[in-house]
DOMIFI-581276 format. One line per field, with one value per residue: x, y, z of N, C-alpha, C in turn; residue number from 1; residue in one letter. Coordinates in nm, 3 decimals, always signed. Layout:
// DOMIFI-581276
n.px	X_...
n.py	Y_...
n.pz	Z_...
ca.px	X_...
ca.py	Y_...
ca.pz	Z_...
c.px	X_...
c.py	Y_...
c.pz	Z_...
pos	NUM_...
code	A_...
END
This chain:
// DOMIFI-581276
n.px	-14.397_-14.326_-14.271_-14.146_-14.201_-14.039_-14.111_-13.959_-13.912_-13.647_-13.584_-13.736_-13.817_-13.576_-13.394_-13.380_-13.440_-13.233_-13.018_-13.084_-13.102_-12.941_-13.003_-13.264_-13.227_-13.077_-13.270_-13.461_-13.308_-13.290_-13.556_-13.730_-13.838_-13.790_-13.706_-13.739_-13.616_-13.732_-13.714_-13.945_-13.982_-13.935_-14.123_-14.323_-14.642_-14.710_-14.534_-14.628_-14.792_-14.634_-14.570_-14.638_-14.634_-14.625_-14.412_-14.402_-14.174_-14.124_-14.312_-14.661_-14.733_-14.591_-14.711_-14.965_-14.908_-14.878_-15.109_-15.349_-15.298_-15.312_-15.557_-15.855_-15.740_-15.540_-15.299_-15.050_-14.994_-14.708_-14.545_-14.281_-14.211_-14.072_-14.115_-14.244_-14.494_-14.635_-14.890_-15.069_-14.912_-14.869_-15.132_-15.175_-15.003_-14.741_-14.399_-14.203_-13.934_-13.680_-13.557_-13.729_-13.961_-13.887_-13.877_-14.150_-14.228_-14.097_-14.226_-14.480_-14.759_-15.099_-15.385_-15.719_-15.821_-16.027_-16.109_-16.183_-16.383_-16.362_-16.520_-16.436_-16.170_-15.917_-15.898_-15.722_-15.658_-15.747_-15.976_-15.971_-16.117_-16.103_-15.973_-15.814_-15.721_-15.569_-15.353_-15.228_-15.178_-15.050_-14.827_-14.491_-14.241_-13.978_-14.005_-14.097_-13.873_-13.696_-13.815_-13.950_-14.229_-14.332_-14.362_-14.617_-14.768_-14.688_-14.784_-15.053_-15.116_-15.072_-15.261_-15.494_-15.547_-15.674_-15.927_-16.176_-16.513_-16.734_-17.023_-17.171_-17.340_-17.447_-17.513_-17.621_-17.688_-17.958_-18.035_-18.029_-17.836_-17.747_-17.440_-17.235_-16.914_-16.572_-16.398_-16.391_-16.353_-16.318_-16.278_-16.097_-15.886_-15.844_-15.642_-15.409_-15.103_-14.912_-15.003_-15.109_-15.355_-15.700_-15.946_-16.173_-16.443_-16.472_-16.293_-16.197_-15.997_-16.122_-16.400_-16.606_-16.707_-16.693_-16.548_-16.671_-16.586_-16.688_-16.596_-16.712_-16.665_-16.520_-16.370_-16.055_-15.983_-16.197_-16.168_-15.926_-16.010_-16.175_-15.984_-15.831_-16.024_-16.048_-15.789_-15.800_-15.988_-16.251_-16.508_-16.789_-17.106_-17.162_-17.210_-16.974_-16.858_-16.916_-16.969_-16.990_-17.069_-17.072_-17.152_-17.179_-17.158_-17.229_-17.113_-17.223_-17.079_-16.925_-16.675_-16.356_-16.049_-15.880_-15.764_-15.655_-15.553_-15.326_-15.244_-15.266_-15.569_-15.803_-16.133_-16.418_-16.660_-16.950_-16.889_-16.858_-16.870_-16.785_-16.762_-16.539_-16.535_-16.292_-16.101_-15.831_-15.537_-15.301_-14.976_-14.912
n.py	+15.690_+15.955_+16.107_+15.922_+15.728_+15.494_+15.231_+15.017_+14.689_+14.578_+14.342_+14.145_+13.825_+13.680_+13.884_+13.967_+14.211_+14.391_+14.282_+14.339_+14.611_+14.800_+14.755_+14.849_+15.121_+15.205_+15.179_+15.372_+15.606_+15.632_+15.649_+15.800_+16.130_+16.226_+16.066_+15.871_+15.657_+15.474_+15.293_+15.047_+15.078_+15.347_+15.477_+15.749_+15.856_+16.118_+16.188_+16.085_+16.249_+16.398_+16.246_+16.062_+15.796_+15.506_+15.268_+14.948_+14.742_+14.424_+14.195_+14.096_+14.230_+14.470_+14.590_+14.625_+14.824_+15.060_+15.074_+15.214_+15.474_+15.497_+15.423_+15.512_+15.743_+15.945_+15.830_+15.582_+15.238_+15.045_+14.725_+14.531_+14.212_+14.061_+13.918_+13.662_+13.549_+13.710_+13.736_+13.917_+14.020_+13.782_+13.724_+13.939_+13.875_+13.957_+13.899_+13.681_+13.689_+13.922_+14.092_+14.069_+14.169_+14.434_+14.516_+14.515_+14.722_+14.936_+14.946_+15.021_+14.965_+14.993_+14.901_+14.910_+14.800_+14.618_+14.655_+14.521_+14.666_+14.637_+14.687_+14.955_+14.918_+14.852_+14.572_+14.391_+14.140_+13.884_+13.795_+13.603_+13.356_+13.129_+12.820_+12.916_+13.154_+13.052_+12.931_+13.154_+13.329_+13.182_+13.051_+13.008_+13.265_+13.182_+12.940_+13.030_+13.175_+12.969_+12.786_+12.939_+13.015_+12.762_+12.700_+12.777_+12.581_+12.354_+12.423_+12.427_+12.155_+12.065_+12.215_+12.130_+11.894_+11.950_+12.078_+12.308_+12.362_+12.651_+12.851_+13.072_+13.365_+13.461_+13.723_+13.800_+13.898_+13.964_+13.764_+13.568_+13.340_+13.066_+12.911_+12.629_+12.633_+12.562_+12.725_+13.040_+13.223_+13.533_+13.676_+13.893_+13.854_+13.532_+13.349_+13.108_+12.992_+13.108_+13.090_+12.839_+12.718_+12.826_+12.949_+13.062_+13.052_+13.199_+13.409_+13.742_+14.039_+14.269_+14.259_+14.356_+14.199_+13.993_+13.681_+13.414_+13.159_+12.886_+12.659_+12.357_+12.109_+11.917_+11.702_+11.583_+11.416_+11.437_+11.706_+11.715_+11.590_+11.790_+11.989_+11.878_+11.886_+12.163_+12.225_+12.096_+12.239_+12.162_+12.272_+12.291_+12.340_+12.169_+11.931_+11.961_+12.205_+12.548_+12.784_+13.119_+13.430_+13.781_+14.132_+14.256_+14.175_+14.051_+13.942_+13.805_+13.864_+13.759_+13.757_+13.744_+13.609_+13.692_+13.735_+13.998_+14.027_+13.879_+13.993_+13.978_+14.016_+14.135_+14.122_+14.258_+14.358_+14.327_+14.205_+14.377_+14.372_+14.523_+14.561_+14.765_+14.898_+14.890_+15.073_+15.111_+15.198_+15.014_+14.896_+14.638
n.pz	+16.531_+16.743_+16.990_+17.243_+17.528_+17.715_+17.923_+18.132_+18.257_+18.403_+18.524_+18.418_+18.269_+18.321_+18.308_+18.039_+17.924_+17.992_+17.849_+17.587_+17.562_+17.423_+17.154_+17.137_+17.198_+16.977_+16.776_+16.859_+16.842_+16.569_+16.477_+16.641_+16.737_+16.991_+17.300_+17.603_+17.854_+18.123_+18.431_+18.556_+18.826_+18.870_+18.728_+18.648_+18.643_+18.570_+18.373_+18.138_+17.983_+17.811_+17.592_+17.289_+17.236_+17.429_+17.537_+17.658_+17.811_+17.904_+18.099_+18.116_+18.346_+18.336_+18.117_+18.229_+18.414_+18.268_+18.129_+18.228_+18.144_+17.875_+17.792_+17.629_+17.515_+17.287_+17.273_+17.192_+17.253_+17.281_+17.272_+17.392_+17.435_+17.713_+17.937_+18.165_+18.089_+17.882_+17.752_+17.626_+17.419_+17.277_+17.195_+17.026_+16.827_+16.836_+16.801_+17.013_+16.989_+17.036_+16.845_+16.623_+16.739_+16.777_+16.512_+16.450_+16.615_+16.498_+16.250_+16.330_+16.299_+16.378_+16.585_+16.720_+17.036_+17.276_+17.629_+17.957_+18.198_+18.537_+18.818_+18.792_+18.732_+18.495_+18.271_+18.049_+17.968_+18.134_+18.398_+18.694_+18.905_+19.181_+19.079_+18.860_+18.968_+19.180_+19.043_+18.921_+19.137_+19.335_+19.239_+19.303_+19.291_+19.272_+19.138_+18.891_+18.809_+18.770_+18.588_+18.405_+18.195_+18.205_+18.468_+18.549_+18.427_+18.569_+18.822_+18.760_+18.734_+18.994_+19.149_+19.034_+19.151_+19.383_+19.364_+19.461_+19.496_+19.485_+19.564_+19.332_+19.220_+18.912_+18.684_+18.366_+18.028_+18.083_+18.260_+18.556_+18.739_+18.956_+19.024_+19.095_+19.127_+19.045_+18.923_+18.766_+18.476_+18.325_+18.025_+17.808_+17.642_+17.586_+17.569_+17.690_+17.843_+17.657_+17.331_+17.338_+17.407_+17.428_+17.653_+17.565_+17.337_+17.087_+17.117_+17.078_+17.050_+16.979_+16.954_+17.108_+17.311_+17.606_+17.698_+17.884_+18.105_+18.287_+18.512_+18.639_+18.752_+19.023_+19.018_+18.948_+18.733_+18.551_+18.509_+18.364_+18.130_+18.036_+17.998_+17.791_+17.591_+17.561_+17.465_+17.220_+17.094_+17.122_+17.246_+17.449_+17.613_+17.917_+18.187_+18.312_+18.240_+18.135_+17.873_+17.763_+17.592_+17.653_+17.700_+17.937_+18.285_+18.610_+18.927_+19.216_+19.521_+19.816_+19.943_+19.808_+19.680_+19.393_+19.054_+18.838_+18.523_+18.595_+18.833_+19.180_+19.360_+19.610_+19.667_+19.820_+19.756_+19.536_+19.205_+18.906_+18.561_+18.255_+17.909_+17.731_+17.431_+17.179_+17.291_+17.327_+17.165_+16.995_+16.902_+16.673
ca.px	-14.361_-14.254_-14.219_-14.162_-14.162_-14.018_-14.119_-13.893_-13.886_-13.515_-13.572_-13.830_-13.768_-13.436_-13.319_-13.362_-13.450_-13.100_-12.931_-13.123_-13.129_-12.870_-13.077_-13.377_-13.179_-13.040_-13.395_-13.520_-13.225_-13.316_-13.696_-13.808_-13.793_-13.736_-13.744_-13.688_-13.628_-13.737_-13.743_-14.081_-13.983_-13.927_-14.225_-14.406_-14.755_-14.714_-14.448_-14.695_-14.856_-14.540_-14.534_-14.750_-14.622_-14.575_-14.365_-14.380_-14.080_-14.133_-14.423_-14.795_-14.738_-14.542_-14.820_-15.070_-14.867_-14.896_-15.239_-15.447_-15.261_-15.334_-15.699_-15.940_-15.659_-15.483_-15.166_-15.034_-14.922_-14.618_-14.507_-14.167_-14.233_-13.953_-14.154_-14.270_-14.614_-14.651_-15.012_-15.125_-14.825_-14.897_-15.263_-15.160_-14.912_-14.609_-14.302_-14.128_-13.797_-13.664_-13.526_-13.852_-14.054_-13.842_-13.919_-14.292_-14.235_-14.053_-14.332_-14.583_-14.896_-15.182_-15.525_-15.792_-15.866_-16.116_-16.068_-16.295_-16.387_-16.404_-16.529_-16.355_-16.030_-15.905_-15.849_-15.706_-15.641_-15.854_-16.001_-15.987_-16.159_-16.089_-15.858_-15.729_-15.656_-15.468_-15.236_-15.162_-15.138_-14.976_-14.705_-14.379_-14.151_-13.858_-14.038_-14.101_-13.736_-13.625_-13.878_-14.020_-14.375_-14.367_-14.395_-14.763_-14.819_-14.665_-14.879_-15.186_-15.133_-15.080_-15.386_-15.606_-15.570_-15.748_-16.031_-16.276_-16.625_-16.803_-17.146_-17.166_-17.459_-17.407_-17.619_-17.576_-17.791_-18.089_-18.063_-17.953_-17.829_-17.652_-17.353_-17.140_-16.801_-16.434_-16.319_-16.458_-16.262_-16.382_-16.163_-16.091_-15.795_-15.862_-15.531_-15.332_-14.977_-14.891_-15.122_-15.125_-15.499_-15.782_-16.068_-16.285_-16.482_-16.441_-16.244_-16.122_-15.965_-16.193_-16.537_-16.705_-16.762_-16.603_-16.575_-16.680_-16.568_-16.725_-16.562_-16.801_-16.623_-16.414_-16.297_-15.938_-15.982_-16.291_-16.109_-15.828_-16.086_-16.217_-15.863_-15.799_-16.123_-16.010_-15.669_-15.837_-16.091_-16.382_-16.570_-16.935_-17.162_-17.187_-17.214_-16.841_-16.817_-17.009_-16.906_-17.081_-17.017_-17.161_-17.082_-17.190_-17.169_-17.207_-17.096_-17.253_-16.954_-16.914_-16.535_-16.279_-15.916_-15.886_-15.657_-15.685_-15.433_-15.212_-15.214_-15.353_-15.664_-15.897_-16.257_-16.525_-16.784_-16.995_-16.803_-16.932_-16.785_-16.841_-16.665_-16.518_-16.501_-16.190_-16.061_-15.686_-15.464_-15.180_-14.894_-14.912
ca.py	+15.727_+16.081_+16.120_+15.786_+15.696_+15.350_+15.186_+14.886_+14.603_+14.523_+14.211_+14.052_+13.720_+13.650_+14.005_+13.981_+14.352_+14.451_+14.231_+14.393_+14.755_+14.876_+14.742_+14.939_+15.259_+15.233_+15.198_+15.499_+15.713_+15.645_+15.665_+15.889_+16.268_+16.230_+15.947_+15.856_+15.521_+15.471_+15.161_+15.037_+15.127_+15.493_+15.528_+15.855_+15.878_+16.256_+16.200_+16.029_+16.353_+16.457_+16.148_+16.009_+15.650_+15.448_+15.133_+14.865_+14.632_+14.335_+14.102_+14.154_+14.322_+14.600_+14.644_+14.668_+14.946_+15.177_+15.064_+15.319_+15.603_+15.495_+15.392_+15.625_+15.860_+15.936_+15.771_+15.448_+15.142_+14.950_+14.617_+14.444_+14.107_+13.996_+13.861_+13.518_+13.506_+13.787_+13.687_+14.015_+14.020_+13.660_+13.739_+14.037_+13.823_+14.018_+13.790_+13.675_+13.725_+14.065_+14.162_+14.075_+14.259_+14.569_+14.546_+14.550_+14.853_+15.032_+14.956_+15.099_+14.940_+14.995_+14.860_+14.945_+14.680_+14.636_+14.612_+14.499_+14.746_+14.556_+14.778_+15.073_+14.880_+14.795_+14.435_+14.371_+13.996_+13.805_+13.791_+13.464_+13.317_+12.986_+12.746_+13.004_+13.247_+12.977_+12.914_+13.282_+13.397_+13.097_+12.994_+13.080_+13.338_+13.099_+12.841_+13.102_+13.208_+12.847_+12.717_+13.031_+13.001_+12.623_+12.694_+12.784_+12.450_+12.265_+12.462_+12.386_+12.014_+12.051_+12.271_+12.053_+11.781_+11.995_+12.171_+12.332_+12.438_+12.752_+12.901_+13.207_+13.412_+13.535_+13.791_+13.843_+13.887_+13.972_+13.636_+13.542_+13.197_+13.022_+12.803_+12.571_+12.636_+12.559_+12.825_+13.130_+13.310_+13.633_+13.706_+13.974_+13.767_+13.406_+13.257_+13.069_+12.926_+13.177_+13.066_+12.694_+12.699_+12.938_+12.907_+13.131_+12.990_+13.285_+13.529_+13.839_+14.158_+14.388_+14.222_+14.415_+14.095_+13.918_+13.538_+13.365_+13.014_+12.843_+12.518_+12.308_+11.982_+11.915_+11.577_+11.616_+11.337_+11.502_+11.836_+11.696_+11.568_+11.924_+12.056_+11.823_+11.941_+12.302_+12.224_+12.050_+12.327_+12.097_+12.337_+12.296_+12.340_+12.036_+11.930_+11.994_+12.343_+12.630_+12.895_+13.213_+13.563_+13.889_+14.260_+14.296_+14.060_+14.077_+13.823_+13.833_+13.828_+13.780_+13.794_+13.650_+13.639_+13.668_+13.807_+14.075_+14.029_+13.820_+14.063_+13.931_+14.113_+14.091_+14.198_+14.231_+14.405_+14.255_+14.229_+14.421_+14.370_+14.587_+14.571_+14.897_+14.857_+14.960_+15.189_+15.115_+15.189_+14.936_+14.850_+14.492
ca.pz	+16.668_+16.751_+17.126_+17.296_+17.665_+17.733_+18.062_+18.122_+18.372_+18.373_+18.586_+18.356_+18.181_+18.348_+18.274_+17.895_+17.887_+18.003_+17.743_+17.456_+17.573_+17.319_+17.028_+17.145_+17.191_+16.837_+16.701_+16.898_+16.789_+16.426_+16.439_+16.727_+16.752_+17.126_+17.376_+17.738_+17.908_+18.270_+18.488_+18.607_+18.963_+18.870_+18.637_+18.703_+18.551_+18.522_+18.254_+18.020_+17.903_+17.717_+17.490_+17.211_+17.233_+17.553_+17.507_+17.778_+17.790_+18.019_+18.087_+18.122_+18.460_+18.291_+18.036_+18.322_+18.483_+18.181_+18.063_+18.261_+18.088_+17.729_+17.769_+17.589_+17.481_+17.153_+17.286_+17.137_+17.337_+17.217_+17.363_+17.364_+17.538_+17.771_+18.065_+18.176_+18.018_+17.759_+17.689_+17.534_+17.301_+17.201_+17.132_+16.918_+16.725_+16.849_+16.820_+17.137_+16.953_+17.062_+16.720_+16.542_+16.807_+16.747_+16.374_+16.458_+16.677_+16.396_+16.149_+16.401_+16.253_+16.498_+16.585_+16.842_+17.106_+17.391_+17.761_+18.047_+18.319_+18.652_+18.932_+18.757_+18.713_+18.360_+18.251_+17.906_+17.946_+18.195_+18.541_+18.734_+19.040_+19.209_+19.029_+18.778_+19.061_+19.253_+18.957_+18.900_+19.261_+19.428_+19.180_+19.364_+19.200_+19.251_+19.036_+18.763_+18.772_+18.729_+18.475_+18.316_+18.187_+18.235_+18.610_+18.561_+18.388_+18.683_+18.926_+18.715_+18.765_+19.140_+19.201_+18.980_+19.241_+19.502_+19.321_+19.564_+19.440_+19.565_+19.503_+19.277_+19.149_+18.793_+18.608_+18.233_+17.923_+18.148_+18.325_+18.679_+18.771_+19.057_+18.978_+19.189_+19.035_+19.096_+18.852_+18.673_+18.401_+18.240_+17.940_+17.686_+17.567_+17.660_+17.546_+17.807_+17.804_+17.530_+17.249_+17.330_+17.396_+17.474_+17.722_+17.501_+17.210_+16.973_+17.183_+16.999_+17.127_+16.930_+16.914_+17.198_+17.397_+17.691_+17.700_+18.022_+18.120_+18.422_+18.536_+18.745_+18.812_+19.122_+18.994_+18.866_+18.609_+18.459_+18.473_+18.257_+18.006_+17.991_+17.953_+17.659_+17.500_+17.534_+17.381_+17.086_+17.039_+17.133_+17.361_+17.448_+17.748_+17.970_+18.332_+18.362_+18.213_+18.058_+17.804_+17.699_+17.564_+17.694_+17.713_+18.077_+18.376_+18.753_+19.012_+19.357_+19.585_+19.960_+19.962_+19.727_+19.626_+19.250_+18.985_+18.718_+18.438_+18.664_+18.958_+19.288_+19.413_+19.712_+19.651_+19.915_+19.693_+19.416_+19.090_+18.788_+18.442_+18.137_+17.802_+17.671_+17.296_+17.099_+17.372_+17.339_+17.038_+17.024_+16.790_+16.669
c.px	-14.280_-14.188_-14.251_-14.113_-14.153_-14.020_-14.071_-13.882_-13.755_-13.491_-13.658_-13.758_-13.621_-13.346_-13.289_-13.364_-13.313_-13.012_-12.960_-13.141_-13.063_-12.942_-13.196_-13.333_-13.139_-13.164_-13.455_-13.441_-13.252_-13.458_-13.773_-13.750_-13.730_-13.782_-13.682_-13.712_-13.627_-13.764_-13.883_-14.090_-13.980_-14.029_-14.313_-14.519_-14.764_-14.632_-14.520_-14.748_-14.764_-14.508_-14.658_-14.749_-14.560_-14.539_-14.336_-14.287_-14.078_-14.243_-14.556_-14.810_-14.691_-14.646_-14.930_-15.037_-14.892_-15.036_-15.336_-15.421_-15.270_-15.480_-15.776_-15.861_-15.613_-15.342_-15.166_-14.951_-14.837_-14.573_-14.383_-14.170_-14.102_-13.986_-14.175_-14.384_-14.632_-14.777_-15.072_-15.042_-14.853_-15.030_-15.258_-15.069_-14.775_-14.507_-14.234_-13.979_-13.780_-13.641_-13.650_-13.956_-14.016_-13.881_-14.066_-14.308_-14.197_-14.160_-14.451_-14.722_-14.985_-15.321_-15.587_-15.845_-15.952_-16.041_-16.195_-16.279_-16.443_-16.402_-16.434_-16.206_-16.016_-15.847_-15.840_-15.691_-15.758_-15.859_-16.023_-16.024_-16.130_-15.960_-15.762_-15.654_-15.545_-15.339_-15.157_-15.102_-15.046_-14.855_-14.585_-14.291_-14.026_-13.882_-14.043_-13.961_-13.663_-13.682_-13.948_-14.170_-14.422_-14.404_-14.545_-14.827_-14.803_-14.763_-15.021_-15.215_-15.153_-15.216_-15.509_-15.641_-15.647_-15.848_-16.138_-16.390_-16.681_-16.927_-17.129_-17.300_-17.415_-17.529_-17.560_-17.689_-17.932_-18.131_-17.975_-17.953_-17.726_-17.571_-17.264_-17.012_-16.668_-16.347_-16.409_-16.353_-16.346_-16.270_-16.192_-15.996_-15.789_-15.749_-15.454_-15.210_-14.936_-15.015_-15.150_-15.271_-15.571_-15.906_-16.191_-16.317_-16.437_-16.381_-16.159_-16.102_-16.049_-16.338_-16.644_-16.770_-16.652_-16.645_-16.569_-16.674_-16.595_-16.696_-16.640_-16.749_-16.516_-16.332_-16.178_-15.932_-16.075_-16.239_-16.010_-15.895_-16.131_-16.099_-15.823_-15.896_-16.093_-15.892_-15.701_-15.943_-16.231_-16.455_-16.721_-16.985_-17.195_-17.200_-17.080_-16.806_-16.922_-16.932_-17.015_-17.009_-17.119_-17.081_-17.093_-17.213_-17.156_-17.198_-17.121_-17.137_-16.959_-16.773_-16.453_-16.139_-15.922_-15.765_-15.715_-15.555_-15.309_-15.173_-15.315_-15.440_-15.747_-16.020_-16.359_-16.660_-16.826_-16.909_-16.888_-16.836_-16.858_-16.733_-16.660_-16.457_-16.399_-16.142_-15.909_-15.624_-15.328_-15.109_-14.891_-14.828
c.py	+15.858_+16.098_+15.992_+15.778_+15.544_+15.319_+15.041_+14.817_+14.530_+14.388_+14.105_+13.947_+13.691_+13.761_+14.017_+14.127_+14.420_+14.409_+14.298_+14.545_+14.835_+14.869_+14.838_+15.084_+15.297_+15.258_+15.335_+15.617_+15.738_+15.688_+15.768_+16.030_+16.287_+16.105_+15.954_+15.714_+15.529_+15.328_+15.163_+15.091_+15.278_+15.557_+15.629_+15.884_+16.020_+16.276_+16.160_+16.137_+16.411_+16.365_+16.098_+15.857_+15.603_+15.303_+15.061_+14.751_+14.548_+14.235_+14.174_+14.250_+14.462_+14.668_+14.699_+14.801_+15.071_+15.183_+15.177_+15.452_+15.607_+15.467_+15.520_+15.755_+15.845_+15.878_+15.626_+15.362_+15.052_+14.846_+14.544_+14.335_+14.043_+13.927_+13.711_+13.474_+13.575_+13.749_+13.788_+14.021_+13.898_+13.671_+13.836_+13.989_+13.888_+13.908_+13.796_+13.705_+13.877_+14.143_+14.176_+14.166_+14.404_+14.610_+14.584_+14.692_+14.962_+15.052_+15.035_+15.086_+14.923_+14.938_+14.903_+14.817_+14.717_+14.617_+14.592_+14.590_+14.659_+14.644_+14.898_+15.044_+14.812_+14.654_+14.412_+14.223_+13.918_+13.824_+13.645_+13.448_+13.168_+12.928_+12.835_+13.103_+13.177_+12.964_+13.045_+13.337_+13.314_+13.028_+13.072_+13.147_+13.256_+12.993_+12.906_+13.138_+13.087_+12.789_+12.810_+13.003_+12.860_+12.606_+12.698_+12.650_+12.349_+12.295_+12.419_+12.241_+11.995_+12.097_+12.198_+11.935_+11.820_+12.105_+12.184_+12.417_+12.539_+12.798_+13.046_+13.239_+13.501_+13.599_+13.841_+13.820_+13.878_+13.841_+13.623_+13.393_+13.174_+12.905_+12.757_+12.547_+12.629_+12.664_+12.910_+13.219_+13.403_+13.694_+13.804_+13.905_+13.636_+13.306_+13.232_+12.990_+12.974_+13.158_+12.917_+12.656_+12.819_+12.884_+12.978_+13.070_+13.071_+13.417_+13.614_+13.965_+14.279_+14.360_+14.279_+14.315_+14.037_+13.771_+13.489_+13.213_+12.979_+12.693_+12.469_+12.184_+12.002_+11.786_+11.605_+11.538_+11.400_+11.640_+11.819_+11.659_+11.702_+12.001_+12.008_+11.878_+12.085_+12.307_+12.184_+12.138_+12.268_+12.151_+12.336_+12.293_+12.198_+12.046_+11.973_+12.142_+12.414_+12.747_+12.988_+13.346_+13.667_+14.019_+14.317_+14.171_+14.111_+13.944_+13.866_+13.779_+13.857_+13.827_+13.695_+13.703_+13.601_+13.732_+13.884_+14.088_+13.983_+13.887_+14.022_+14.045_+14.050_+14.181_+14.157_+14.275_+14.312_+14.298_+14.264_+14.438_+14.438_+14.601_+14.714_+14.873_+14.951_+15.088_+15.204_+15.104_+15.123_+14.899_+14.700_+14.440
c.pz	+16.666_+16.887_+17.201_+17.441_+17.676_+17.882_+18.065_+18.257_+18.345_+18.438_+18.518_+18.272_+18.196_+18.293_+18.125_+17.852_+17.890_+17.887_+17.608_+17.456_+17.460_+17.185_+17.025_+17.129_+17.050_+16.752_+16.732_+16.844_+16.641_+16.394_+16.519_+16.730_+16.890_+17.200_+17.516_+17.784_+18.060_+18.315_+18.546_+18.750_+18.974_+18.777_+18.707_+18.605_+18.497_+18.395_+18.126_+17.927_+17.795_+17.599_+17.417_+17.204_+17.364_+17.524_+17.639_+17.741_+17.917_+17.994_+18.093_+18.240_+18.423_+18.203_+18.125_+18.388_+18.398_+18.120_+18.099_+18.192_+17.935_+17.695_+17.737_+17.570_+17.336_+17.157_+17.236_+17.233_+17.249_+17.318_+17.308_+17.471_+17.585_+17.903_+18.061_+18.087_+17.883_+17.682_+17.591_+17.407_+17.213_+17.127_+17.015_+16.805_+16.727_+16.879_+16.957_+17.113_+16.961_+16.933_+16.634_+16.605_+16.782_+16.605_+16.369_+16.515_+16.576_+16.290_+16.201_+16.339_+16.375_+16.475_+16.717_+16.906_+17.227_+17.522_+17.844_+18.168_+18.432_+18.775_+18.915_+18.749_+18.577_+18.359_+18.101_+17.870_+18.005_+18.345_+18.578_+18.880_+19.059_+19.153_+18.949_+18.866_+19.140_+19.171_+18.947_+19.030_+19.350_+19.368_+19.234_+19.258_+19.172_+19.144_+18.899_+18.716_+18.717_+18.601_+18.376_+18.315_+18.218_+18.383_+18.631_+18.525_+18.502_+18.796_+18.890_+18.748_+18.916_+19.193_+19.147_+19.070_+19.367_+19.465_+19.429_+19.506_+19.539_+19.489_+19.457_+19.211_+19.034_+18.729_+18.477_+18.134_+17.982_+18.215_+18.449_+18.707_+18.879_+19.003_+19.093_+19.110_+19.108_+19.030_+18.763_+18.609_+18.316_+18.155_+17.827_+17.588_+17.642_+17.638_+17.675_+17.760_+17.665_+17.444_+17.235_+17.324_+17.455_+17.542_+17.666_+17.366_+17.090_+17.022_+17.090_+17.082_+17.089_+16.892_+17.006_+17.291_+17.486_+17.689_+17.843_+18.023_+18.266_+18.433_+18.656_+18.816_+18.920_+19.113_+18.902_+18.735_+18.506_+18.418_+18.359_+18.124_+17.948_+17.934_+17.813_+17.554_+17.463_+17.438_+17.237_+17.021_+17.044_+17.257_+17.346_+17.592_+17.793_+18.121_+18.392_+18.346_+18.129_+17.997_+17.752_+17.677_+17.606_+17.695_+17.855_+18.163_+18.518_+18.826_+19.156_+19.439_+19.734_+19.995_+19.881_+19.700_+19.479_+19.185_+18.867_+18.640_+18.514_+18.793_+19.065_+19.341_+19.524_+19.703_+19.757_+19.860_+19.580_+19.298_+18.968_+18.671_+18.327_+18.031_+17.750_+17.533_+17.230_+17.166_+17.385_+17.199_+17.065_+16.896_+16.791_+16.552
pos	1_2_3_4_5_6_7_8_9_10_11_12_13_14_15_16_17_18_19_20_21_22_23_24_25_26_27_28_29_30_31_32_33_34_35_36_37_38_39_40_41_42_43_44_45_46_47_48_49_50_51_52_53_54_55_56_57_58_59_60_61_62_63_64_65_66_67_68_69_70_71_72_73_74_75_76_77_78_79_80_81_82_83_84_85_86_87_88_89_90_91_92_93_94_95_96_97_98_99_100_101_102_103_104_105_106_107_108_109_110_111_112_113_114_115_116_117_118_119_120_121_122_123_124_125_126_127_128_129_130_131_132_133_134_135_136_137_138_139_140_141_142_143_144_145_146_147_148_149_150_151_152_153_154_155_156_157_158_159_160_161_162_163_164_165_166_167_168_169_170_171_172_173_174_175_176_177_178_179_180_181_182_183_184_185_186_187_188_189_190_191_192_193_194_195_196_197_198_199_200_201_202_203_204_205_206_207_208_209_210_211_212_213_214_215_216_217_218_219_220_221_222_223_224_225_226_227_228_229_230_231_232_233_234_235_236_237_238_239_240_241_242_243_244_245_246_247_248_249_250_251_252_253_254_255_256_257_258_259_260_261_262_263_264_265_266_267_268_269_270_271_272_273_274_275_276_277_278_279_280_281_282_283_284
code	M_K_K_V_L_V_V_A_N_F_N_A_G_R_K_R_T_I_R_H_R_K_K_L_L_R_L_L_Q_K_T_A_E_S_Y_R_V_V_S_I_G_K_F_N_P_D_D_V_K_D_Y_D_T_I_V_A_I_G_G_D_G_T_V_N_A_V_L_P_Y_V_I_N_T_D_K_T_L_G_I_I_P_T_G_T_A_N_L_L_A_A_K_L_G_I_P_M_N_Y_Y_L_A_L_K_R_L_K_K_A_Q_T_K_Q_I_D_Y_I_D_I_N_N_E_P_C_V_L_R_F_G_L_G_Y_D_S_D_I_I_C_K_T_P_Q_S_L_K_N_K_F_G_Y_F_A_Y_F_L_S_G_I_I_F_A_L_R_L_E_P_K_E_Y_E_L_T_Y_N_N_E_T_K_N_V_N_S_T_C_I_I_V_A_N_A_A_N_M_Y_R_N_F_F_S_V_G_N_N_C_K_L_D_D_G_L_M_D_V_F_V_L_K_T_K_N_P_I_L_Y_F_F_E_L_I_G_I_A_L_G_L_R_F_N_S_K_R_A_E_Y_F_Q_T_N_E_L_S_I_K_N_K_W_C_V_D_H_I_D_G_E_K_K_K_H_S_D_D_L_N_F_K_I_E_N_K_A_I_K_V_I_F
END
């Protein structure tokens, strides 16, 4: 790391970023030729051009904010996870412990990872429709502040009791099919609840493929059987769920509320997904 821009969410993870700021500054003083620390609210994309390393301190939302400015460039993305979910950091094996994460940053070992282009918008984690979107978009901030990442687990139980199927038309691998689904997940990183389980069979960040999970059941009891199967790694196509991998996908869409990497979206156009292979250089 030579010239480092740090973009920090000082409210993330019950303000863990503020508590550890001095440790980060000591590291930068020793290892970087120059550096600057800005809060996520004052982040100016024009500043990125002056730095070779962009470090996001916070949760996945902070990573999303800087992501467009490191994609397909020679810049390196660093992550210090202090947020609620930290799914990308978990998938990369970056420790949740702040001190250990700083050691990874100092070592600066890098790899190239994929992202999914969704209607010209980058997605490095996952896109969700239906049930998955409900969990991400409707979990109250007050619940996350009180219970942390466990809040999503509580919401998952609540929303599983009111699964609502909808008709979707999917096109992939030169095939078009109609599905009646309560949830569709398109993932680059399919890990959920940190690394507790993954909805992708063989999901990797650098394989040039996206993993697609289609939940078909609206029965909460059968859904929990499927959930147990996912947690145990027993994934297979059935009447309840379907899994496949592809590098391109389209979903015929009338109008939907969904999420991209945990950020609520509203799409009225058809959804087009394309994997961009090894387009992000990241410290892990």
